[in-house]
PDB file of N, CA, C and O in Angstrom:
ATOM      1  N   UNK A   1       0.827  -1.196   0.000  1.00  0.00           N
ATOM      2  CA  UNK A   1       0.000   0.000   0.000  1.00  0.00           C
ATOM      3  C   UNK A   1       0.869   1.256   0.000  1.00  0.00           C
ATOM      4  O   UNK A   1       0.488   2.268  -0.588  1.00  0.00           O
ATOM      5  N   UNK A   2       2.017   1.205   0.643  1.00  0.00           N
ATOM      6  CA  UNK A   2       2.874   2.373   0.718  1.00  0.00           C
ATOM      7  C   UNK A   2       3.406   2.778  -0.656  1.00  0.00           C
ATOM      8  O   UNK A   2       3.647   3.959  -0.904  1.00  0.00           O
ATOM      9  N   UNK A   3       3.589   1.813  -1.540  1.00  0.00           N
ATOM     10  CA  UNK A   3       4.117   2.160  -2.861  1.00  0.00           C
ATOM     11  C   UNK A   3       3.116   2.986  -3.665  1.00  0.00           C
ATOM     12  O   UNK A   3       3.523   3.764  -4.527  1.00  0.00           O
ATOM     13  N   UNK A   4       1.812   2.836  -3.400  1.00  0.00           N
ATOM     14  CA  UNK A   4       0.808   3.653  -4.078  1.00  0.00           C
ATOM     15  C   UNK A   4       0.899   5.106  -3.613  1.00  0.00           C
ATOM     16  O   UNK A   4       0.790   6.030  -4.419  1.00  0.00           O
ATOM     17  N   UNK A   5       1.096   5.298  -2.328  1.00  0.00           N
ATOM     18  CA  UNK A   5       1.225   6.655  -1.777  1.00  0.00           C
ATOM     19  C   UNK A   5       2.540   7.277  -2.232  1.00  0.00           C
ATOM     20  O   UNK A   5       2.587   8.453  -2.594  1.00  0.00           O
ATOM     21  N   UNK A   6       3.603   6.485  -2.212  1.00  0.00           N
ATOM     22  CA  UNK A   6       4.917   6.997  -2.604  1.00  0.00           C
ATOM     23  C   UNK A   6       4.915   7.442  -4.062  1.00  0.00           C
ATOM     24  O   UNK A   6       5.503   8.469  -4.399  1.00  0.00           O
ATOM     25  N   UNK A   7       4.269   6.688  -4.912  1.00  0.00           N
ATOM     26  CA  UNK A   7       4.196   7.053  -6.327  1.00  0.00           C
ATOM     27  C   UNK A   7       3.455   8.384  -6.509  1.00  0.00           C
ATOM     28  O   UNK A   7       3.880   9.232  -7.294  1.00  0.00           O
ATOM     29  N   UNK A   8       2.368   8.559  -5.795  1.00  0.00           N
ATOM     30  CA  UNK A   8       1.605   9.813  -5.895  1.00  0.00           C
ATOM     31  C   UNK A   8       2.417  10.998  -5.372  1.00  0.00           C
ATOM     32  O   UNK A   8       2.350  12.092  -5.933  1.00  0.00           O
ATOM     33  N   UNK A   9       3.170  10.788  -4.318  1.00  0.00           N
ATOM     34  CA  UNK A   9       3.971  11.873  -3.755  1.00  0.00           C
ATOM     35  C   UNK A   9       5.120  12.260  -4.681  1.00  0.00           C
ATOM     36  O   UNK A   9       5.501  13.430  -4.726  1.00  0.00           O
ATOM     37  N   UNK A  10       5.677  11.305  -5.417  1.00  0.00           N
ATOM     38  CA  UNK A  10       6.781  11.609  -6.321  1.00  0.00           C
ATOM     39  C   UNK A  10       6.344  12.442  -7.517  1.00  0.00           C
ATOM     40  O   UNK A  10       7.171  13.107  -8.140  1.00  0.00           O
ATOM     41  N   UNK A  11       5.077  12.416  -7.840  1.00  0.00           N
ATOM     42  CA  UNK A  11       4.591  13.160  -9.006  1.00  0.00           C
ATOM     43  C   UNK A  11       4.267  14.617  -8.682  1.00  0.00           C
ATOM     44  O   UNK A  11       4.064  15.413  -9.599  1.00  0.00           O
ATOM     45  N   UNK A  12       4.215  14.983  -7.409  1.00  0.00           N
ATOM     46  CA  UNK A  12       3.894  16.360  -7.012  1.00  0.00           C
ATOM     47  C   UNK A  12       5.179  17.178  -7.003  1.00  0.00           C
ATOM     48  O   UNK A  12       6.161  16.798  -6.365  1.00  0.00           O
ATOM     49  N   UNK A  13       5.168  18.289  -7.705  1.00  0.00           N
ATOM     50  CA  UNK A  13       6.342  19.159  -7.765  1.00  0.00           C
ATOM     51  C   UNK A  13       6.480  19.944  -6.451  1.00  0.00           C
ATOM     52  O   UNK A  13       5.495  20.483  -5.946  1.00  0.00           O
ATOM     53  N   UNK A  14       7.668  20.007  -5.915  1.00  0.00           N
ATOM     54  CA  UNK A  14       7.925  20.795  -4.717  1.00  0.00           C
ATOM     55  C   UNK A  14       7.476  20.144  -3.429  1.00  0.00           C
ATOM     56  O   UNK A  14       7.400  20.823  -2.405  1.00  0.00           O
ATOM     57  N   UNK A  15       7.175  18.852  -3.436  1.00  0.00           N
ATOM     58  CA  UNK A  15       6.673  18.189  -2.226  1.00  0.00           C
ATOM     59  C   UNK A  15       7.765  18.012  -1.168  1.00  0.00           C
ATOM     60  O   UNK A  15       7.460  17.847   0.013  1.00  0.00           O
ATOM     61  N   UNK A  16       9.023  18.046  -1.581  1.00  0.00           N
ATOM     62  CA  UNK A  16      10.108  17.782  -0.635  1.00  0.00           C
ATOM     63  C   UNK A  16      10.295  18.893   0.386  1.00  0.00           C
ATOM     64  O   UNK A  16      11.011  18.691   1.366  1.00  0.00           O
ATOM     65  N   UNK A  17       9.681  20.058   0.198  1.00  0.00           N
ATOM     66  CA  UNK A  17       9.826  21.166   1.139  1.00  0.00           C
ATOM     67  C   UNK A  17       8.898  21.008   2.357  1.00  0.00           C
ATOM     68  O   UNK A  17       9.176  21.575   3.414  1.00  0.00           O
ATOM     69  N   UNK A  18       7.813  20.252   2.225  1.00  0.00           N
ATOM     70  CA  UNK A  18       6.846  20.138   3.318  1.00  0.00           C
ATOM     71  C   UNK A  18       7.393  19.452   4.563  1.00  0.00           C
ATOM     72  O   UNK A  18       7.091  19.919   5.661  1.00  0.00           O
ATOM     73  N   UNK A  19       8.174  18.379   4.473  1.00  0.00           N
ATOM     74  CA  UNK A  19       8.762  17.829   5.710  1.00  0.00           C
ATOM     75  C   UNK A  19       9.716  18.808   6.396  1.00  0.00           C
ATOM     76  O   UNK A  19       9.795  18.838   7.624  1.00  0.00           O
ATOM     77  N   UNK A  20      10.428  19.594   5.620  1.00  0.00           N
ATOM     78  CA  UNK A  20      11.351  20.571   6.202  1.00  0.00           C
ATOM     79  C   UNK A  20      10.568  21.660   6.929  1.00  0.00           C
ATOM     80  O   UNK A  20      10.934  22.061   8.034  1.00  0.00           O
ATOM     81  N   UNK A  21       9.505  22.130   6.315  1.00  0.00           N
ATOM     82  CA  UNK A  21       8.676  23.171   6.935  1.00  0.00           C
ATOM     83  C   UNK A  21       8.035  22.646   8.214  1.00  0.00           C
ATOM     84  O   UNK A  21       8.019  23.348   9.225  1.00  0.00           O
ATOM     85  N   UNK A  22       7.508  21.425   8.189  1.00  0.00           N
ATOM     86  CA  UNK A  22       6.867  20.883   9.385  1.00  0.00           C
ATOM     87  C   UNK A  22       7.875  20.670  10.507  1.00  0.00           C
ATOM     88  O   UNK A  22       7.550  20.892  11.674  1.00  0.00           O
ATOM     89  N   UNK A  23       9.096  20.242  10.177  1.00  0.00           N
ATOM     90  CA  UNK A  23      10.122  20.091  11.202  1.00  0.00           C
ATOM     91  C   UNK A  23      10.498  21.441  11.799  1.00  0.00           C
ATOM     92  O   UNK A  23      10.661  21.555  13.014  1.00  0.00           O
ATOM     93  N   UNK A  24      10.635  22.462  10.962  1.00  0.00           N
ATOM     94  CA  UNK A  24      10.981  23.792  11.468  1.00  0.00           C
ATOM     95  C   UNK A  24       9.897  24.346  12.383  1.00  0.00           C
ATOM     96  O   UNK A  24      10.206  24.939  13.417  1.00  0.00           O
ATOM     97  N   UNK A  25       8.631  24.161  12.017  1.00  0.00           N
ATOM     98  CA  UNK A  25       7.532  24.618  12.875  1.00  0.00           C
ATOM     99  C   UNK A  25       7.584  23.890  14.219  1.00  0.00           C
ATOM    100  O   UNK A  25       7.465  24.515  15.273  1.00  0.00           O
ATOM    101  N   UNK A  26       7.761  22.580  14.180  1.00  0.00           N
ATOM    102  CA  UNK A  26       7.846  21.775  15.394  1.00  0.00           C
ATOM    103  C   UNK A  26       9.018  22.224  16.265  1.00  0.00           C
ATOM    104  O   UNK A  26       8.855  22.417  17.469  1.00  0.00           O
ATOM    105  N   UNK A  27      10.185  22.390  15.673  1.00  0.00           N
ATOM    106  CA  UNK A  27      11.396  22.759  16.408  1.00  0.00           C
ATOM    107  C   UNK A  27      11.289  24.162  16.990  1.00  0.00           C
ATOM    108  O   UNK A  27      11.636  24.371  18.153  1.00  0.00           O
ATOM    109  N   UNK A  28      10.820  25.118  16.214  1.00  0.00           N
ATOM    110  CA  UNK A  28      10.695  26.496  16.688  1.00  0.00           C
ATOM    111  C   UNK A  28       9.678  26.600  17.812  1.00  0.00           C
ATOM    112  O   UNK A  28       9.896  27.335  18.776  1.00  0.00           O
ATOM    113  N   UNK A  29       8.559  25.867  17.702  1.00  0.00           N
ATOM    114  CA  UNK A  29       7.543  25.883  18.749  1.00  0.00           C
ATOM    115  C   UNK A  29       8.132  25.436  20.081  1.00  0.00           C
ATOM    116  O   UNK A  29       7.929  26.093  21.102  1.00  0.00           O
ATOM    117  N   UNK A  30       8.853  24.330  20.076  1.00  0.00           N
ATOM    118  CA  UNK A  30       9.396  23.831  21.336  1.00  0.00           C
ATOM    119  C   UNK A  30      10.565  24.661  21.835  1.00  0.00           C
ATOM    120  O   UNK A  30      10.784  24.723  23.044  1.00  0.00           O
ATOM    121  N   UNK A  31      11.309  25.287  20.974  1.00  0.00           N
ATOM    122  CA  UNK A  31      12.358  26.210  21.420  1.00  0.00           C
ATOM    123  C   UNK A  31      11.745  27.427  22.113  1.00  0.00           C
ATOM    124  O   UNK A  31      12.221  27.845  23.169  1.00  0.00           O
ATOM    125  N   UNK A  32      10.705  27.990  21.530  1.00  0.00           N
ATOM    126  CA  UNK A  32      10.019  29.140  22.138  1.00  0.00           C
ATOM    127  C   UNK A  32       9.386  28.727  23.462  1.00  0.00           C
ATOM    128  O   UNK A  32       9.447  29.479  24.435  1.00  0.00           O
ATOM    129  N   UNK A  33       8.787  27.557  23.512  1.00  0.00           N
ATOM    130  CA  UNK A  33       8.188  27.068  24.745  1.00  0.00           C
ATOM    131  C   UNK A  33       9.236  26.885  25.837  1.00  0.00           C
ATOM    132  O   UNK A  33       8.990  27.228  26.993  1.00  0.00           O
ATOM    133  N   UNK A  34      10.392  26.350  25.485  1.00  0.00           N
ATOM    134  CA  UNK A  34      11.470  26.170  26.454  1.00  0.00           C
ATOM    135  C   UNK A  34      11.975  27.516  26.975  1.00  0.00           C
ATOM    136  O   UNK A  34      12.203  27.667  28.175  1.00  0.00           O
ATOM    137  N   UNK A  35      12.149  28.483  26.093  1.00  0.00           N
ATOM    138  CA  UNK A  35      12.608  29.815  26.508  1.00  0.00           C
ATOM    139  C   UNK A  35      11.584  30.475  27.421  1.00  0.00           C
ATOM    140  O   UNK A  35      11.946  31.112  28.410  1.00  0.00           O
ATOM    141  N   UNK A  36      10.304  30.321  27.090  1.00  0.00           N
ATOM    142  CA  UNK A  36       9.240  30.913  27.918  1.00  0.00           C
ATOM    143  C   UNK A  36       9.242  30.309  29.320  1.00  0.00           C
ATOM    144  O   UNK A  36       9.131  31.032  30.310  1.00  0.00           O
ATOM    145  N   UNK A  37       9.366  28.997  29.406  1.00  0.00           N
ATOM    146  CA  UNK A  37       9.374  28.336  30.714  1.00  0.00           C
ATOM    147  C   UNK A  37      10.649  28.671  31.481  1.00  0.00           C
ATOM    148  O   UNK A  37      10.601  28.852  32.698  1.00  0.00           O
ATOM    149  N   UNK A  38      11.768  28.755  30.808  1.00  0.00           N
ATOM    150  CA  UNK A  38      13.028  29.058  31.481  1.00  0.00           C
ATOM    151  C   UNK A  38      13.047  30.476  32.051  1.00  0.00           C
ATOM    152  O   UNK A  38      13.742  30.735  33.033  1.00  0.00           O
ATOM    153  N   UNK A  39      12.301  31.386  31.453  1.00  0.00           N
ATOM    154  CA  UNK A  39      12.304  32.784  31.904  1.00  0.00           C
ATOM    155  C   UNK A  39      11.200  33.088  32.910  1.00  0.00           C
ATOM    156  O   UNK A  39      11.087  34.226  33.367  1.00  0.00           O
ATOM    157  N   UNK A  40      10.383  32.096  33.267  1.00  0.00           N
ATOM    158  CA  UNK A  40       9.298  32.316  34.219  1.00  0.00           C
ATOM    159  C   UNK A  40       9.858  32.623  35.603  1.00  0.00           C
ATOM    160  O   UNK A  40      10.899  32.094  35.992  1.00  0.00           O
ATOM    161  N   UNK A  41       9.171  33.469  36.332  1.00  0.00           N
ATOM    162  CA  UNK A  41       9.563  33.812  37.694  1.00  0.00           C
ATOM    163  C   UNK A  41       9.249  32.640  38.624  1.00  0.00           C
ATOM    164  O   UNK A  41       8.325  31.869  38.364  1.00  0.00           O
ATOM    165  N   UNK A  42      10.004  32.509  39.686  1.00  0.00           N
ATOM    166  CA  UNK A  42       9.818  31.407  40.638  1.00  0.00           C
ATOM    167  C   UNK A  42       8.442  31.470  41.290  1.00  0.00           C
ATOM    168  O   UNK A  42       7.836  30.429  41.543  1.00  0.00           O
ATOM    169  N   UNK A  43       7.940  32.666  41.567  1.00  0.00           N
ATOM    170  CA  UNK A  43       6.624  32.812  42.192  1.00  0.00           C
ATOM    171  C   UNK A  43       5.517  32.309  41.254  1.00  0.00           C
ATOM    172  O   UNK A  43       4.559  31.674  41.695  1.00  0.00           O
ATOM    173  N   UNK A  44       5.660  32.598  39.977  1.00  0.00           N
ATOM    174  CA  UNK A  44       4.657  32.143  39.011  1.00  0.00           C
ATOM    175  C   UNK A  44       4.684  30.619  38.871  1.00  0.00           C
ATOM    176  O   UNK A  44       3.634  29.993  38.728  1.00  0.00           O
ATOM    177  N   UNK A  45       5.855  30.030  38.910  1.00  0.00           N
ATOM    178  CA  UNK A  45       5.975  28.572  38.835  1.00  0.00           C
ATOM    179  C   UNK A  45       5.328  27.933  40.060  1.00  0.00           C
ATOM    180  O   UNK A  45       4.628  26.927  39.939  1.00  0.00           O
ATOM    181  N   UNK A  46       5.556  28.505  41.224  1.00  0.00           N
ATOM    182  CA  UNK A  46       4.953  27.974  42.452  1.00  0.00           C
ATOM    183  C   UNK A  46       3.435  28.104  42.419  1.00  0.00           C
ATOM    184  O   UNK A  46       2.728  27.196  42.857  1.00  0.00           O
ATOM    185  N   UNK A  47       2.926  29.218  41.907  1.00  0.00           N
ATOM    186  CA  UNK A  47       1.486  29.409  41.818  1.00  0.00           C
ATOM    187  C   UNK A  47       0.866  28.389  40.857  1.00  0.00           C
ATOM    188  O   UNK A  47      -0.176  27.805  41.156  1.00  0.00           O
ATOM    189  N   UNK A  48       1.503  28.177  39.713  1.00  0.00           N
ATOM    190  CA  UNK A  48       0.977  27.221  38.741  1.00  0.00           C
ATOM    191  C   UNK A  48       1.083  25.785  39.238  1.00  0.00           C
ATOM    192  O   UNK A  48       0.229  24.958  38.922  1.00  0.00           O
ATOM    193  N   UNK A  49       2.112  25.483  40.005  1.00  0.00           N
ATOM    194  CA  UNK A  49       2.255  24.120  40.517  1.00  0.00           C
ATOM    195  C   UNK A  49       1.237  23.818  41.608  1.00  0.00           C
ATOM    196  O   UNK A  49       0.913  22.653  41.841  1.00  0.00           O
ATOM    197  N   UNK A  50       0.727  24.848  42.280  1.00  0.00           N
ATOM    198  CA  UNK A  50      -0.256  24.643  43.344  1.00  0.00           C
ATOM    199  C   UNK A  50      -1.690  24.600  42.813  1.00  0.00           C
ATOM    200  O   UNK A  50      -2.600  24.257  43.568  1.00  0.00           O
ATOM    201  N   UNK A  51      -1.915  24.928  41.574  1.00  0.00           N
ATOM    202  CA  UNK A  51      -3.281  24.954  41.038  1.00  0.00           C
ATOM    203  C   UNK A  51      -4.021  23.619  41.165  1.00  0.00           C
ATOM    204  O   UNK A  51      -5.185  23.631  41.566  1.00  0.00           O
ATOM    205  N   UNK A  52      -3.432  22.498  40.854  1.00  0.00           N
ATOM    206  CA  UNK A  52      -4.188  21.244  40.968  1.00  0.00           C
ATOM    207  C   UNK A  52      -4.517  20.878  42.403  1.00  0.00           C
ATOM    208  O   UNK A  52      -5.391  20.042  42.633  1.00  0.00           O
ATOM    209  N   UNK A  53      -3.849  21.473  43.366  1.00  0.00           N
ATOM    210  CA  UNK A  53      -4.058  21.121  44.766  1.00  0.00           C
ATOM    211  C   UNK A  53      -5.068  22.018  45.474  1.00  0.00           C
ATOM    212  O   UNK A  53      -5.437  21.744  46.616  1.00  0.00           O
ATOM    213  N   UNK A  54      -5.516  23.074  44.824  1.00  0.00           N
ATOM    214  CA  UNK A  54      -6.469  23.980  45.454  1.00  0.00           C
ATOM    215  C   UNK A  54      -7.824  23.308  45.580  1.00  0.00           C
ATOM    216  O   UNK A  54      -8.193  22.459  44.768  1.00  0.00           O
ATOM    217  N   UNK A  55      -8.571  23.709  46.632  1.00  0.00           N
ATOM    218  CA  UNK A  55      -9.871  23.106  46.901  1.00  0.00           C
ATOM    219  C   UNK A  55     -10.955  23.600  45.961  1.00  0.00           C
ATOM    220  O   UNK A  55     -11.927  22.886  45.716  1.00  0.00           O
ATOM    221  N   UNK A  56     -10.812  24.778  45.442  1.00  0.00           N
ATOM    222  CA  UNK A  56     -11.836  25.346  44.588  1.00  0.00           C
ATOM    223  C   UNK A  56     -12.916  26.049  45.383  1.00  0.00           C
ATOM    224  O   UNK A  56     -14.075  26.085  44.970  1.00  0.00           O
ATOM    225  N   UNK A  57     -12.539  26.612  46.531  1.00  0.00           N
ATOM    226  CA  UNK A  57     -13.504  27.299  47.385  1.00  0.00           C
ATOM    227  C   UNK A  57     -14.130  28.484  46.675  1.00  0.00           C
ATOM    228  O   UNK A  57     -15.305  28.778  46.899  1.00  0.00           O
ATOM    229  N   UNK A  58     -13.386  29.170  45.829  1.00  0.00           N
ATOM    230  CA  UNK A  58     -13.926  30.321  45.113  1.00  0.00           C
ATOM    231  C   UNK A  58     -15.022  29.890  44.152  1.00  0.00           C
ATOM    232  O   UNK A  58     -16.012  30.603  43.985  1.00  0.00           O
ATOM    233  N   UNK A  59     -14.860  28.743  43.524  1.00  0.00           N
ATOM    234  CA  UNK A  59     -15.891  28.247  42.614  1.00  0.00           C
ATOM    235  C   UNK A  59     -17.148  27.889  43.371  1.00  0.00           C
ATOM    236  O   UNK A  59     -18.251  28.169  42.901  1.00  0.00           O
ATOM    237  N   UNK A  60     -17.007  27.266  44.553  1.00  0.00           N
ATOM    238  CA  UNK A  60     -18.162  26.883  45.343  1.00  0.00           C
ATOM    239  C   UNK A  60     -18.893  28.103  45.881  1.00  0.00           C
ATOM    240  O   UNK A  60     -20.123  28.102  45.933  1.00  0.00           O
ATOM    241  N   UNK A  61     -18.176  29.134  46.280  1.00  0.00           N
ATOM    242  CA  UNK A  61     -18.812  30.335  46.805  1.00  0.00           C
ATOM    243  C   UNK A  61     -19.638  31.043  45.727  1.00  0.00           C
ATOM    244  O   UNK A  61     -20.746  31.506  46.001  1.00  0.00           O
ATOM    245  N   UNK A  62     -19.114  31.127  44.528  1.00  0.00           N
ATOM    246  CA  UNK A  62     -19.854  31.817  43.465  1.00  0.00           C
ATOM    247  C   UNK A  62     -21.059  31.019  43.011  1.00  0.00           C
ATOM    248  O   UNK A  62     -22.078  31.607  42.648  1.00  0.00           O
ATOM    249  N   UNK A  63     -20.973  29.705  43.020  1.00  0.00           N
ATOM    250  CA  UNK A  63     -22.118  28.910  42.586  1.00  0.00           C
ATOM    251  C   UNK A  63     -23.225  28.901  43.639  1.00  0.00           C
ATOM    252  O   UNK A  63     -24.394  28.783  43.270  1.00  0.00           O
ATOM    253  N   UNK A  64     -22.911  29.020  44.942  1.00  0.00           N
ATOM    254  CA  UNK A  64     -23.928  29.036  45.982  1.00  0.00           C
ATOM    255  C   UNK A  64     -24.578  30.405  46.091  1.00  0.00           C
ATOM    256  O   UNK A  64     -25.699  30.510  46.590  1.00  0.00           O
ATOM    257  N   UNK A  65     -23.906  31.461  45.636  1.00  0.00           N
ATOM    258  CA  UNK A  65     -24.472  32.801  45.723  1.00  0.00           C
ATOM    259  C   UNK A  65     -25.515  33.062  44.656  1.00  0.00           C
ATOM    260  O   UNK A  65     -26.258  34.038  44.755  1.00  0.00           O
ATOM    261  N   UNK A  66     -25.592  32.218  43.636  1.00  0.00           N
ATOM    262  CA  UNK A  66     -26.556  32.425  42.567  1.00  0.00           C
ATOM    263  C   UNK A  66     -27.910  32.097  43.004  1.00  0.00           C
ATOM    264  O   UNK A  66     -28.856  32.214  42.226  1.00  0.00           O
TER     265      UNK A  66
END
């Protein structure tokens, strides 16, 4: 089955640029993500790490006030 797909891909002009473009998008995205996380302040990291452990009291208070 792969030979049918490979034959179709070989007939398209300029198809060899698409894997390069997709790799560059993938690589640049994760480089930017790494830089963003590396530059985060320690207080912000601590706040984000505590989010799953919060009780959600603020959500309960707003829903009971309705």
